[in-house]
C-alpha positions as CSV (number, residue, x, y, z in Angstrom):
1,M,18.1,14.5,-1.6
2,E,16.2,15.8,1.5
3,E,14.4,19.0,1.9
4,M,12.1,20.7,4.5
5,Y,9.0,22.8,3.6
6,D,6.2,24.5,5.4
7,A,3.8,22.9,3.0
8,I,3.8,20.6,0.1
9,I,0.9,20.7,-2.4
10,V,0.6,17.6,-4.5
11,G,-1.2,18.4,-7.7
12,A,-1.4,21.6,-9.9
13,G,-5.0,21.6,-11.1
14,A,-7.7,24.0,-9.9
15,A,-7.6,22.7,-6.3
16,G,-3.9,22.8,-5.9
17,L,-3.3,26.2,-7.5
18,S,-6.3,27.7,-5.6
19,A,-4.7,26.4,-2.4
20,A,-1.3,27.8,-3.2
21,L,-2.8,31.2,-4.2
22,S,-5.0,31.5,-1.1
23,F,-2.0,30.5,1.1
24,Y,0.1,33.4,-0.2
25,R,-2.7,35.8,0.0
26,S,-3.8,35.0,3.5
27,D,-3.4,37.5,6.3
28,E,-1.2,35.0,8.3
29,T,1.3,34.6,5.5
30,R,1.4,38.3,4.7
31,Q,2.1,39.0,8.4
32,N,4.9,36.5,8.5
33,M,6.4,37.9,5.3
34,D,6.2,41.4,6.8
35,L,8.3,40.0,9.7
36,G,10.8,38.7,7.2
37,I,9.7,35.0,7.5
38,E,9.4,33.7,3.9
39,P,7.2,30.7,3.6
40,K,8.6,27.5,2.0
41,V,5.9,26.0,-0.1
42,L,6.4,23.5,-2.9
43,V,3.8,22.4,-5.5
44,I,4.6,19.0,-6.9
45,S,2.9,17.9,-10.1
46,K,3.4,14.7,-12.1
47,L,2.6,16.8,-15.2
48,Q,3.6,20.2,-16.4
49,S,1.1,22.4,-14.5
50,L,-0.8,23.6,-17.5
51,R,-1.5,20.0,-18.6
52,S,-3.6,19.4,-15.5
53,H,-7.0,17.8,-16.2
54,T,-8.8,21.0,-15.0
55,G,-8.0,22.4,-18.5
56,S,-10.4,20.0,-20.1
57,A,-13.5,21.1,-18.2
58,E,-15.9,22.6,-20.7
59,G,-19.3,23.5,-19.6
60,G,-19.3,25.9,-16.6
61,I,-19.0,26.6,-12.9
62,A,-22.1,26.8,-10.9
63,A,-23.0,30.0,-8.9
64,S,-26.3,31.7,-8.1
65,L,-25.2,35.0,-9.7
66,G,-28.6,35.7,-11.0
67,N,-27.3,37.3,-14.2
68,E,-29.7,35.6,-16.5
69,Q,-32.7,34.8,-14.2
70,P,-33.5,35.4,-10.6
71,D,-31.5,32.9,-8.5
72,C,-30.4,32.5,-4.9
73,W,-27.9,30.3,-2.9
74,Q,-30.8,28.5,-1.1
75,W,-32.0,27.0,-4.4
76,H,-28.5,26.0,-5.3
77,Y,-28.1,24.4,-1.9
78,Y,-31.3,22.4,-2.3
79,D,-30.4,21.2,-5.8
80,T,-26.9,20.1,-4.6
81,V,-28.4,18.0,-1.8
82,K,-31.2,16.6,-3.9
83,G,-28.8,15.9,-6.8
84,G,-26.6,13.9,-4.5
85,D,-29.5,11.7,-3.6
86,W,-29.4,13.0,0.0
87,L,-26.0,11.6,0.8
88,V,-24.6,15.1,0.8
89,D,-23.3,16.6,4.1
90,Q,-25.5,19.6,4.3
91,D,-23.1,21.8,6.3
92,A,-20.6,21.4,3.4
93,A,-23.2,22.0,0.7
94,K,-24.4,25.1,2.4
95,I,-20.8,26.5,2.3
96,L,-20.6,25.5,-1.4
97,A,-23.7,27.4,-2.3
98,Q,-23.2,30.4,-0.1
99,E,-19.6,31.0,-1.3
100,A,-20.1,30.2,-4.9
101,T,-20.7,33.7,-6.1
102,K,-17.6,35.0,-4.3
103,T,-15.5,32.2,-5.8
104,V,-16.6,33.0,-9.4
105,V,-16.1,36.8,-8.9
106,N,-12.6,36.1,-7.5
107,L,-11.8,34.0,-10.6
108,E,-13.0,36.8,-12.8
109,H,-10.6,39.2,-10.9
110,D,-7.8,36.7,-11.4
111,G,-8.2,36.9,-15.1
112,V,-10.8,34.3,-16.2
113,A,-12.4,35.6,-19.3
114,F,-16.0,34.5,-18.8
115,S,-18.5,34.8,-21.7
116,R,-20.7,37.9,-21.3
117,T,-24.3,38.9,-21.5
118,N,-25.3,41.8,-23.7
119,D,-25.0,44.2,-20.8
120,G,-21.6,43.0,-19.8
121,H,-22.4,40.6,-16.9
122,I,-21.0,37.1,-16.6
123,A,-23.1,34.9,-18.9
124,Q,-24.8,31.8,-17.5
125,R,-26.5,28.7,-19.0
126,R,-28.6,25.8,-17.9
127,F,-27.1,22.7,-16.5
128,G,-28.7,19.4,-15.5
129,G,-30.3,19.3,-12.0
130,H,-30.0,23.1,-11.4
131,T,-33.4,24.7,-10.7
132,K,-35.3,27.6,-9.2
133,D,-38.0,27.6,-6.6
134,Y,-36.7,24.3,-5.1
135,G,-37.1,22.1,-8.2
136,K,-40.0,23.8,-9.9
137,A,-38.2,24.9,-13.1
138,P,-34.7,24.9,-14.7
139,V,-32.5,27.9,-14.1
140,E,-29.4,29.3,-15.8
141,R,-26.7,29.0,-13.2
142,A,-23.5,27.8,-14.8
143,A,-21.1,30.6,-15.6
144,Y,-19.1,29.7,-18.7
145,A,-16.3,30.8,-21.0
146,A,-17.7,29.4,-24.3
147,D,-17.0,25.7,-23.7
148,R,-13.4,26.1,-22.4
149,V,-14.0,27.4,-18.9
150,G,-11.5,24.9,-17.3
151,H,-8.8,26.1,-19.6
152,Q,-9.5,29.7,-18.6
153,I,-9.4,28.9,-14.9
154,L,-6.2,26.7,-15.0
155,H,-4.2,29.3,-17.0
156,S,-5.5,32.2,-14.8
157,L,-4.7,30.5,-11.5
158,W,-1.3,29.4,-12.8
159,Q,-0.4,32.9,-13.9
160,Q,-1.4,34.3,-10.5
161,C,0.7,31.7,-8.7
162,I,3.8,32.5,-10.9
163,G,3.2,36.2,-10.0
164,H,3.3,35.3,-6.3
165,G,6.5,33.3,-6.6
166,V,5.1,29.8,-6.0
167,E,7.8,27.1,-6.4
168,F,6.9,24.2,-8.7
169,A,8.5,20.8,-9.1
170,E,7.0,19.6,-12.3
171,E,7.0,16.0,-13.6
172,W,7.7,14.6,-10.1
173,Y,5.7,11.6,-9.1
174,V,4.7,11.2,-5.5
175,T,5.1,7.6,-4.6
176,D,4.5,7.6,-0.8
177,L,2.8,9.6,1.9
178,A,4.5,9.5,5.3
179,V,2.0,9.5,8.1
180,D,3.1,8.8,11.7
181,Q,0.2,6.6,12.9
182,D,1.1,6.8,16.5
183,E,1.2,10.6,16.5
184,Q,-1.6,10.9,13.8
185,Q,0.4,13.5,11.9
186,V,1.9,13.8,8.4
187,Q,5.7,13.8,8.0
188,G,6.1,14.5,4.3
189,V,6.3,12.7,0.9
190,I,8.6,10.6,-1.2
191,A,8.8,11.9,-4.8
192,F,10.4,10.5,-7.9
193,D,11.9,13.0,-10.3
194,T,11.1,11.6,-13.8
195,H,13.8,13.8,-15.4
196,S,16.8,12.8,-13.3
197,G,15.5,9.4,-12.1
198,E,16.2,10.5,-8.5
199,V,14.1,9.8,-5.4
200,H,13.5,12.9,-3.2
201,V,12.7,12.8,0.5
202,V,10.6,15.9,1.1
203,R,9.7,16.7,4.7
204,A,6.8,19.0,5.5
205,H,4.7,20.2,8.4
206,N,1.7,20.2,6.0
207,V,0.8,18.2,2.9
208,L,-2.2,18.9,0.7
209,I,-3.3,16.2,-1.7
210,A,-4.9,17.6,-4.9
211,T,-4.2,14.9,-7.4
212,G,-7.6,14.7,-9.2
213,G,-9.8,11.7,-9.9
214,A,-9.6,8.1,-11.0
215,G,-11.4,7.8,-14.3
216,R,-8.7,5.5,-15.7
217,L,-10.2,2.8,-13.6
218,F,-12.5,2.4,-16.6
219,H,-11.8,1.7,-20.2
220,T,-14.4,4.2,-21.5
221,T,-13.6,7.5,-19.7
222,S,-13.5,11.2,-20.3
223,N,-10.5,11.5,-18.0
224,S,-7.0,12.2,-19.3
225,W,-4.4,9.4,-19.1
226,D,-2.9,10.7,-15.9
227,L,-6.0,10.4,-13.6
228,T,-5.1,7.2,-12.0
229,G,-6.3,7.7,-8.4
230,D,-2.8,8.4,-7.0
231,G,-4.0,10.6,-4.1
232,M,-6.6,8.2,-2.9
233,S,-4.2,5.3,-3.2
234,L,-1.6,7.2,-1.3
235,V,-3.9,7.5,1.8
236,L,-5.0,3.9,1.5
237,R,-1.4,2.7,1.5
238,A,-0.7,5.0,4.4
239,G,-3.3,3.1,6.5
240,L,-6.1,5.7,6.2
241,Q,-9.6,5.4,4.7
242,C,-11.5,6.6,1.6
243,E,-15.1,7.7,1.7
244,D,-18.0,6.8,-0.6
245,T,-15.7,5.3,-3.3
246,E,-18.6,3.3,-4.7
247,F,-20.0,6.4,-6.3
248,V,-18.6,7.1,-9.8
249,Q,-20.4,9.4,-12.2
250,F,-20.8,8.4,-15.8
251,H,-21.4,11.4,-18.1
252,P,-24.1,10.6,-20.6
253,T,-22.5,12.1,-23.6
254,G,-19.1,10.6,-24.3
255,L,-18.3,10.5,-28.0
256,A,-18.9,6.9,-29.1
257,H,-16.1,4.5,-28.3
258,T,-13.6,7.2,-27.5
259,G,-14.9,8.4,-24.2
260,I,-14.1,12.0,-25.1
261,L,-16.5,14.3,-23.4
262,L,-19.1,16.3,-25.3
263,S,-20.1,18.9,-22.7
264,E,-23.5,19.0,-21.1
265,A,-23.5,22.5,-22.6
266,S,-24.4,20.9,-25.9
267,R,-27.7,19.9,-24.4
268,A,-28.1,23.1,-22.5
269,E,-27.9,25.0,-25.8
270,G,-30.6,22.8,-27.4
271,G,-29.1,19.4,-28.2
272,T,-31.5,16.4,-27.9
273,L,-30.8,12.7,-27.2
274,R,-32.6,10.3,-29.6
275,N,-32.8,6.6,-29.9
276,A,-32.5,4.4,-33.0
277,D,-36.0,5.3,-34.0
278,G,-35.3,9.0,-33.8
279,V,-37.4,9.4,-30.6
280,A,-36.4,12.1,-28.1
281,F,-36.6,9.6,-25.2
282,M,-35.6,11.6,-22.2
283,Q,-39.2,12.9,-21.7
284,N,-40.2,9.4,-20.9
285,Y,-37.6,9.1,-18.0
286,A,-37.6,12.7,-16.7
287,P,-40.6,14.6,-17.8
288,E,-39.8,17.9,-16.0
289,H,-36.1,18.2,-17.0
290,G,-35.8,16.0,-20.0
291,D,-32.3,16.0,-21.5
292,L,-31.0,18.1,-18.6
293,A,-31.9,15.8,-15.8
294,A,-29.1,14.8,-13.4
295,R,-26.3,12.9,-15.1
296,D,-27.0,9.5,-13.4
297,V,-30.6,9.7,-14.5
298,V,-29.7,10.4,-18.1
299,S,-26.9,7.7,-18.2
300,R,-29.4,5.1,-16.9
301,A,-32.0,6.2,-19.5
302,I,-29.4,5.7,-22.3
303,R,-28.6,2.2,-20.9
304,A,-32.3,1.4,-20.7
305,E,-32.8,2.4,-24.4
306,V,-29.8,0.3,-25.4
307,D,-31.0,-2.7,-23.4
308,A,-34.5,-2.4,-25.0
309,G,-32.9,-2.8,-28.4
310,R,-33.2,0.9,-29.4
311,G,-29.4,1.6,-29.4
312,I,-27.3,2.4,-32.4
313,A,-23.8,1.4,-33.5
314,D,-21.0,3.8,-34.1
315,P,-21.3,4.8,-37.8
316,R,-17.6,4.2,-38.1
317,D,-18.1,0.6,-36.9
318,P,-21.6,-0.4,-38.3
319,E,-21.0,-4.0,-37.4
320,G,-20.0,-3.2,-33.8
321,P,-22.2,-3.2,-30.7
322,R,-25.4,-1.1,-30.7
323,D,-24.5,0.5,-27.4
324,C,-24.9,4.2,-28.3
325,V,-27.7,6.7,-28.9
326,W,-27.8,9.9,-31.0
327,L,-27.0,13.4,-29.8
328,D,-28.9,15.7,-32.2
329,M,-27.6,19.3,-32.2
330,T,-28.9,20.3,-35.5
331,A,-31.6,22.6,-34.0
332,I,-28.9,24.9,-32.7
333,E,-28.2,27.8,-35.0
334,P,-24.8,27.1,-36.6
335,G,-23.3,30.5,-35.9
336,H,-24.4,30.3,-32.3
337,M,-23.0,26.7,-32.0
338,L,-19.6,27.8,-33.2
339,A,-19.6,30.7,-30.8
340,V,-20.6,28.9,-27.6
341,L,-19.5,25.3,-28.3
342,P,-16.3,25.6,-30.3
343,Q,-14.6,22.7,-28.4
344,V,-17.5,20.4,-28.8
345,V,-17.7,21.1,-32.6
346,E,-14.0,20.6,-33.0
347,T,-14.0,17.4,-31.1
348,I,-16.9,15.9,-33.2
349,Q,-15.3,17.0,-36.4
350,K,-11.8,15.7,-35.5
351,Y,-12.6,12.4,-33.8
352,A,-15.9,11.4,-35.4
353,G,-15.6,13.0,-38.8
354,L,-19.1,14.5,-38.5
355,D,-20.6,18.0,-38.8
356,P,-22.8,18.5,-35.7
357,T,-24.7,21.4,-37.5
358,K,-26.0,18.7,-40.0
359,D,-25.2,15.2,-38.5
360,W,-26.5,13.4,-35.5
361,V,-23.6,12.3,-33.3
362,P,-23.3,8.8,-31.6
363,V,-22.7,9.0,-27.8
364,K,-22.6,6.7,-24.8
365,P,-22.0,7.1,-21.1
366,T,-18.3,7.6,-20.1
367,A,-16.7,7.4,-16.7
368,H,-16.3,11.0,-15.7
369,Y,-16.1,11.9,-12.0
370,T,-15.4,10.2,-8.6
371,M,-17.8,11.5,-6.0
372,G,-15.9,9.7,-3.2
373,G,-12.3,10.1,-2.1
374,I,-10.2,11.2,0.8
375,P,-12.4,12.2,3.7
376,V,-12.0,15.8,4.7
377,T,-13.6,18.4,6.9
378,T,-14.9,21.7,5.5
379,D,-11.5,23.1,6.3
380,A,-9.9,20.4,4.1
381,E,-8.4,18.5,7.0
382,V,-8.0,14.7,6.4
383,Y,-9.5,12.5,9.0
384,T,-10.3,8.9,9.8
385,W,-13.6,7.6,11.2
386,H,-13.7,5.2,14.1
387,D,-15.2,4.8,17.5
388,G,-18.1,7.0,16.3
389,E,-16.1,10.2,15.7
390,R,-13.6,11.9,13.3
391,H,-9.9,11.8,14.1
392,I,-7.9,14.5,12.3
393,I,-4.5,13.6,10.8
394,E,-2.5,16.7,11.8
395,G,-1.1,18.6,8.9
396,L,-2.7,16.4,6.2
397,Y,-5.2,18.1,3.8
398,A,-7.0,17.2,0.6
399,A,-9.0,19.1,-2.0
400,G,-10.6,18.7,-5.4
401,E,-11.8,15.5,-7.0
402,C,-9.5,13.2,-5.0
403,S,-11.2,14.5,-1.8
404,C,-14.6,13.9,-0.3
405,V,-16.0,16.8,1.7
406,S,-19.3,15.3,0.6
407,V,-20.8,18.2,-1.3
408,H,-21.6,15.8,-4.2
409,G,-23.0,12.9,-2.2
410,A,-24.0,10.0,-4.5
411,N,-24.1,12.1,-7.7
412,R,-22.5,15.4,-8.6
413,L,-24.4,18.2,-10.4
414,G,-22.8,19.7,-13.5
415,G,-20.8,22.8,-12.7
416,N,-20.2,21.9,-9.1
417,S,-16.8,20.2,-9.7
418,L,-14.9,23.3,-10.7
419,L,-16.7,25.2,-7.8
420,D,-15.7,22.5,-5.3
421,A,-12.1,22.5,-6.5
422,C,-11.6,26.3,-6.4
423,L,-13.7,27.0,-3.3
424,F,-12.4,24.2,-1.0
425,G,-8.9,24.4,-2.5
426,S,-8.9,28.0,-1.3
427,R,-10.2,27.0,2.1
428,A,-7.4,24.4,2.3
429,G,-4.8,27.1,1.6
430,E,-6.2,29.3,4.3
431,S,-6.2,26.3,6.8
432,I,-2.5,25.6,6.0
433,A,-1.6,29.3,6.3
434,R,-3.1,29.4,9.8
435,R,-1.1,26.3,10.8
436,V,2.1,27.5,9.2
437,A,1.8,30.8,11.1
438,E,1.8,28.9,14.4
439,N,4.6,26.4,13.4
440,P,6.9,27.7,10.6
441,V,10.1,26.3,9.2
442,L,12.8,28.6,10.5
443,D,15.2,30.4,8.2
444,D,18.2,28.4,9.6
445,G,16.5,25.1,8.3
446,S,15.6,23.9,11.7
447,T,12.1,22.8,12.5
448,I,9.8,23.0,15.5
449,I,8.3,19.6,15.0
450,D,10.2,16.5,16.1
451,E,12.1,14.6,13.4
452,D,10.9,11.0,12.7
453,A,12.7,8.1,11.1
454,L,9.5,7.1,9.3
455,I,10.0,9.2,6.2
456,D,13.7,8.2,5.9
457,H,12.7,4.6,6.0
458,L,10.2,5.1,3.3
459,G,12.8,6.9,1.2
460,Q,15.2,4.0,1.4
461,D,12.3,1.5,0.6
462,R,11.5,3.5,-2.5
463,Q,15.1,3.6,-3.6
464,D,15.3,-0.2,-3.2
465,A,12.0,-0.7,-5.1
466,L,13.2,1.5,-7.9
467,H,16.4,-0.5,-8.2
468,D,14.3,-3.7,-8.4
469,L,12.0,-2.2,-10.9
470,V,14.6,-1.5,-13.5
471,A,16.5,-4.7,-13.1
472,H,16.4,-7.3,-16.0
473,A,13.4,-9.6,-15.7
474,D,14.9,-12.5,-17.7
475,D,17.0,-13.8,-14.9
476,A,19.1,-16.8,-15.9
477,E,17.6,-18.9,-13.1
478,Q,14.1,-18.4,-14.4
479,P,12.5,-21.1,-16.6
480,E,12.6,-19.9,-20.2
481,A,8.8,-19.9,-20.6
482,E,8.3,-18.0,-17.4
483,A,10.9,-15.3,-18.3
484,A,9.4,-14.9,-21.8
485,E,5.9,-14.4,-20.3
486,E,7.1,-11.9,-17.8
487,T,8.9,-9.8,-20.3
488,T,5.8,-9.5,-22.5
489,D,3.6,-8.2,-19.8
490,N,3.5,-4.5,-19.1
491,A,1.6,-1.8,-17.2
492,Y,-0.3,-0.5,-20.3
493,K,-1.7,-4.0,-21.1
494,L,-2.7,-4.5,-17.5
495,Q,-4.4,-1.1,-17.2
496,E,-6.4,-1.9,-20.4
497,Q,-7.6,-5.2,-18.9
498,L,-8.5,-3.5,-15.6
499,G,-10.5,-0.9,-17.5
500,Q,-12.4,-3.4,-19.5
501,L,-13.1,-5.4,-16.3
502,M,-14.5,-2.4,-14.5
503,D,-16.5,-1.4,-17.5
504,S,-18.3,-4.7,-17.6
505,S,-18.7,-5.0,-13.8
506,L,-19.4,-1.6,-12.4
507,A,-20.3,0.9,-15.1
508,V,-23.8,2.4,-14.8
509,L,-25.4,-0.9,-13.6
510,T,-24.1,-3.6,-11.4
511,D,-25.0,-6.5,-9.0
512,A,-23.4,-8.8,-6.5
513,A,-22.3,-11.3,-9.1
514,A,-20.6,-8.7,-11.2
515,I,-18.8,-7.2,-8.2
516,E,-17.6,-10.5,-6.9
517,R,-16.3,-11.5,-10.4
518,A,-14.3,-8.3,-10.6
519,Q,-12.9,-8.7,-7.1
520,Q,-11.8,-12.3,-7.9
521,V,-10.1,-11.4,-11.1
522,I,-8.3,-8.4,-9.5
523,T,-7.1,-10.4,-6.5
524,D,-6.2,-13.7,-8.2
525,E,-4.8,-12.4,-11.5
526,L,-4.2,-8.7,-11.9
527,V,-2.6,-7.8,-8.6
528,P,0.0,-10.6,-8.7
529,R,0.9,-9.6,-12.3
530,A,1.2,-5.9,-11.2
531,M,3.6,-6.9,-8.4
532,Q,5.8,-8.6,-11.0
533,L,6.0,-5.7,-13.5
534,H,9.3,-4.2,-14.3
535,S,10.8,-1.6,-16.6
536,H,12.0,-2.9,-19.9
537,A,14.9,-0.5,-19.7
538,E,17.6,-0.2,-17.0
539,Y,17.7,3.6,-16.9
540,T,15.5,5.7,-14.6
541,S,15.6,9.1,-16.2
542,F,12.8,9.9,-18.6
543,N,11.5,6.4,-18.2
544,Q,7.7,6.6,-18.5
545,E,7.2,2.9,-17.9
546,I,8.3,3.3,-14.2
547,T,5.5,5.7,-13.4
548,A,3.0,3.6,-15.4
549,I,3.8,0.7,-13.2
550,W,3.2,2.7,-10.1
551,E,0.0,4.1,-11.6
552,V,-1.5,0.7,-12.4
553,Q,-0.7,-0.5,-8.9
554,N,-2.5,2.5,-7.5
555,L,-5.5,1.8,-9.7
556,L,-5.7,-1.7,-8.5
557,K,-5.5,-0.6,-4.9
558,L,-8.3,1.8,-5.4
559,A,-10.4,-0.6,-7.5
560,Q,-10.3,-3.1,-4.6
561,A,-11.6,-0.4,-2.2
562,M,-14.3,0.7,-4.7
563,L,-15.6,-2.8,-5.2
564,T,-15.5,-3.5,-1.5
565,A,-17.6,-0.4,-0.8
566,S,-20.0,-1.2,-3.7
567,A,-20.5,-4.7,-2.3
568,A,-21.3,-3.4,1.2
569,R,-23.9,-0.9,0.0
570,H,-27.1,-3.0,-0.4
571,E,-29.2,-0.3,-2.1
572,S,-29.3,1.9,-5.2
573,R,-28.5,5.5,-4.7
574,G,-27.3,8.2,-7.1
575,S,-24.7,6.9,-9.5
576,L,-24.7,3.4,-8.0
577,K,-27.5,1.3,-9.5
578,R,-27.6,-2.2,-8.1
579,L,-29.9,-4.5,-10.0
580,D,-30.2,-6.8,-7.0
581,Y,-31.0,-3.9,-4.6
582,P,-33.0,-1.5,-7.0
583,E,-34.4,0.8,-4.3
584,R,-32.8,3.5,-2.1
585,D,-32.7,2.4,1.6
586,D,-32.5,5.4,3.9
587,A,-33.2,3.2,7.0
588,S,-30.0,1.2,6.5
589,F,-27.7,3.2,4.2
590,L,-28.2,6.9,4.7
591,A,-24.5,6.9,5.6
592,H,-21.0,7.3,4.2
593,S,-18.9,4.2,3.6
594,M,-15.4,4.5,5.1
595,T,-13.2,1.9,3.5
596,D,-9.6,1.0,4.2
597,A,-7.0,-1.0,2.2
598,D,-7.7,-4.2,4.3
599,G,-11.3,-4.3,3.1
600,N,-12.9,-3.0,6.3
601,V,-16.0,-0.9,5.8
602,V,-17.5,1.3,8.6
603,W,-20.3,3.8,8.2
604,Q,-20.4,7.5,9.1
605,P,-23.7,9.3,9.5
606,V,-24.6,11.9,6.9
607,H,-24.8,15.5,8.2
608,I,-28.5,16.4,7.9
609,I,-29.2,19.9,9.2
610,D,-31.9,21.5,7.1
611,M,-33.5,19.1,4.6
612,K,-34.9,15.6,5.2
613,P,-34.6,13.0,2.4
614,E,-37.3,13.0,-0.1
615,S,-38.1,11.5,-3.5
616,R,-35.5,12.2,-6.2
617,E,-37.9,11.8,-9.2
618,Y,-37.3,14.2,-12.0
């Protein structure tokens, strides 16, 4: 099957839906529609749209509304740059802070039911790293909807998209991105329909990648099962680069040994971290901000308490490792807790069998957010960096967690992820609308851009690969022992082993020996096994194992890039703490790593326009 679209949006979370909505609302699209030119836009999602990971975001979306305390965008801008340990591109962070209020108000107008102050304004709460007066005191900046703000945003955006007639292809898995390297322009995508088992060749003038993060690289993660780094791997396999992949944020309060997130809001509302002796230890590591210091600071503090022998075991496994600490929420008034933290309470009760109004809860850091990703401009255009400058890939865009406009630098502040996805997703939609207005797909199905054989070739390659993937593995010519070993291996086992390897090698703390060990295991053992994986059933429709194989191959591709970038950065900055290079080194590494699939790393200067790097002590 072959189709032609003005634009394809891959991913139906906050970034993808924001892009689709702003595209249809743009002046350019409206003018074309007034002339009778209907846009052809397709949103492809490997899940049903309302199952996108955006729905799991709990705590809030940051904006200097000033509804609870005086606030201004300049303070938010400063906090974002400082929180990112000065690896933030300041032109992008300024846009983030300046347009945050408009973004939140627009979400309210689209139906997001934010919690309210007594006088009816959008309520706000404290979040780690957000301050007033340039770091002098905490400020209430995160707009929230109890602890289900992501759910509210996802449903509201989806409903608005349905109202605008956005076309969805749900439970399609994009396997390949077609980029003409000579012309430096996108051609379209190859997508696998999990319902029919068919491969679709989908041409487009414009492609937006909004596939989310890659938390499933790690065994202990807050991310849903589907966040397998697909978008980042797509660009790597297309011969492009990823930026700052070495920076992965670990959220301090993952429910012990499940990885399920307990929102930062639990500490914003009065929760306290305690060690095995009952001591509230964060005052020793971040005297000014305590439990609401930046997430990398809190995660390392928890790790330090555990390493010092002051950790606790999960009460459900008292003989297990003492790698957790306590989250004490008992000081929060029970009625208030149930009103503003219903999801947190339900999660603790359901998955830990504890009552947070009475019991302390075991927590440990969990892989949460990838700061790096596909390099993009502030208009969401994907580019490569070489010869000392950016080279735009025509028609290719990215937004949300899979992208790196570098507003998060080396460590993201809480509440800035939803803001990033909605704000820069909207800017992506506007950018695409401008380009479509200049170069639309005509009603007769013809196209202004030249056809290229590249995408047809990829489509045939994917058809052949799919055929091989579902063929029987136990070929008669194989030795019996080899055939038996191959048929017992599977994508789920491989992903579990990769996650454990990355947990032990790169989570919270690392060094050259750990990185090298992981690289060797991946290259010598895991990648060869992944290339031999096959489906244990011959049919292609509704066969989840097929997409699981492609997902683990994507994870391995991205893991190699992440380890390569981590090895190349000989310093500690933000979420990356190297025990062999414990200090930040601005003289050598105040720069973005740009890594390709061949293991090449080049460095791009950080955009510093207003603030020079300073100490990041809390």
